[in-house]
C-alpha positions in Angstrom: 1.7 24.4 -3.4 0.2 25.1 -6.8 -2.8 23.2 -8.1 -2.0 20.7 -10.7 -4.1 18.8 -13.2 -6.8 16.5 -12.1 -6.4 13.1 -13.8 -10.2 12.1 -13.2 -11.2 15.1 -15.2 -8.7 14.6 -18.1 -8.2 11.0 -18.5 -11.3 9.3 -16.8 -10.8 6.1 -18.6 -7.5 5.6 -17.2 -8.8 6.4 -13.6 -11.6 4.0 -14.2 -9.2 1.3 -15.1 -7.3 2.0 -11.8 -10.8 1.7 -10.0 -11.2 -1.7 -11.7 -8.0 -2.8 -9.7 -9.5 -1.4 -6.7 -12.7 -3.4 -7.3 -10.7 -6.5 -7.8 -8.5 -6.0 -4.7 -11.8 -5.5 -2.7 -12.8 -9.0 -3.4 -9.4 -10.7 -2.5 -8.6 -12.8 0.4 -6.3 -10.2 1.9 -7.6 -9.2 5.4 -8.7 -5.7 5.5 -6.1 -4.5 8.1 -3.3 -6.2 6.2 -4.3 -4.2 3.0 -4.2 -1.1 4.9 -0.8 -1.9 6.4 0.5 -2.6 2.8 -1.1 0.8 1.6 0.3 2.8 4.6 3.9 1.3 4.4 4.3 1.9 0.7 2.8 5.4 1.0 5.3 6.2 3.7 8.1 5.1 1.5 6.9 7.1 -1.3 6.1 10.2 0.7 2.5 10.3 -0.3 0.7 12.3 2.5 -2.8 11.9 0.6 -2.7 8.2 0.8 -1.0 8.1 4.3 -4.0 10.2 5.8 -6.7 8.3 3.8 -5.5 4.8 4.8 -4.7 5.7 8.3 -8.2 7.0 8.8 -9.6 3.7 7.2 -7.4 1.5 9.5 -8.4 3.5 12.5 -12.1 3.2 11.6 -11.6 -0.5 11.7 -10.2 -0.2 15.2 -6.4 -0.6 14.2 -4.4 1.0 17.0 -2.6 4.4 16.2 0.4 2.7 18.0 0.8 0.2 15.2 0.3 2.6 12.6 3.0 4.8 14.0 5.2 1.7 14.3 4.9 1.1 10.7 7.7 3.5 10.1 10.0 1.2 12.0 8.3 -2.0 11.6 11.6 -4.2 11.5 12.3 -2.9 15.1 8.7 -3.2 16.4 7.3 -6.2 18.2 3.8 -5.1 17.2 3.5 -7.1 14.1 3.2 -10.9 13.6 5.2 -13.1 11.3 2.7 -12.9 8.4 2.6 -9.2 8.6 6.2 -8.8 8.8 6.5 -11.1 5.6 4.1 -8.7 3.8 5.7 -5.6 5.2 9.2 -6.8 3.9 7.5 -7.7 0.4 6.1 -4.2 0.4 9.4 -2.6 1.1 11.3 -4.5 -1.6 8.7 -4.1 -4.3 8.3 -0.5 -3.6 12.0 0.2 -3.7 12.8 -2.0 -6.7 15.8 0.2 -7.6 17.6 -1.0 -4.5 17.8 -4.6 -4.9 14.4 -5.7 -6.4 12.5 -8.4 -4.6 15.0 -10.7 -3.0 14.7 -14.5 -3.1 14.7 -14.6 0.7 11.8 -12.2 1.0 9.9 -13.9 -1.7 10.3 -17.4 -0.3 9.4 -16.4 3.0 6.2 -14.7 1.8 5.3 -17.6 -0.4 5.7 -20.0 2.6 3.5 -17.9 4.9 0.8 -16.8 2.3 0.7 -19.4 -0.5 0.7 -18.7 -4.0 -2.7 -17.0 -4.4 -2.5 -14.7 -1.3 1.0 -13.8 -2.4 -0.2 -12.8 -5.9 -3.0 -10.8 -4.5 -0.7 -9.0 -2.0 1.7 -8.2 -5.0 -1.3 -6.7 -6.8 -2.1 -4.6 -3.9 1.5 -3.4 -3.5 1.6 -2.5 -7.2 -1.8 -0.7 -7.2 -1.0 1.4 -4.1 2.4 2.4 -5.6 0.5 3.5 -8.7 -1.8 5.5 -6.6 1.0 7.0 -4.8 2.6 8.1 -7.9 -0.5 9.8 -9.2 -1.3 11.6 -5.9 2.3 12.9 -5.5 2.7 13.9 -9.1 -0.6 15.9 -9.1 -0.3 17.2 -5.5 -3.5 15.7 -4.3 -4.6 16.7 -1.0 -6.8 14.5 1.3 -10.4 15.8 1.4 -9.8 17.3 -2.0 -10.0 16.0 -5.6 
């Protein structure tokens, strides 16, 4: 694949703004592994190899099992995720695939009931942010371990 522009060099203020979102998300109540599940699932849907590699490494560094990470591809059929994780993964799928149906009332209400308003809002921001990063990485053909 041919090299493409590097946003960090051309629009550093925009990348700094994205890093501000990351800084905010680092201070939320979302457990680390749940954040990584969100990031990995959205990245799988969006076909972002850069983000999949990055977040799989981060999750495994925190002792997440490779079995669960692989099962994310078919999480609905997998018994490896608890009720809260399943609600967040459904939220991630629907917000990432807005063109299909948007966020259904059923998925929203289930997540709200399991997470409460604040954690739901934080998870939504995590989903939105990883989707933005996926689009940046795919559009610029970023490769893990490279800028």
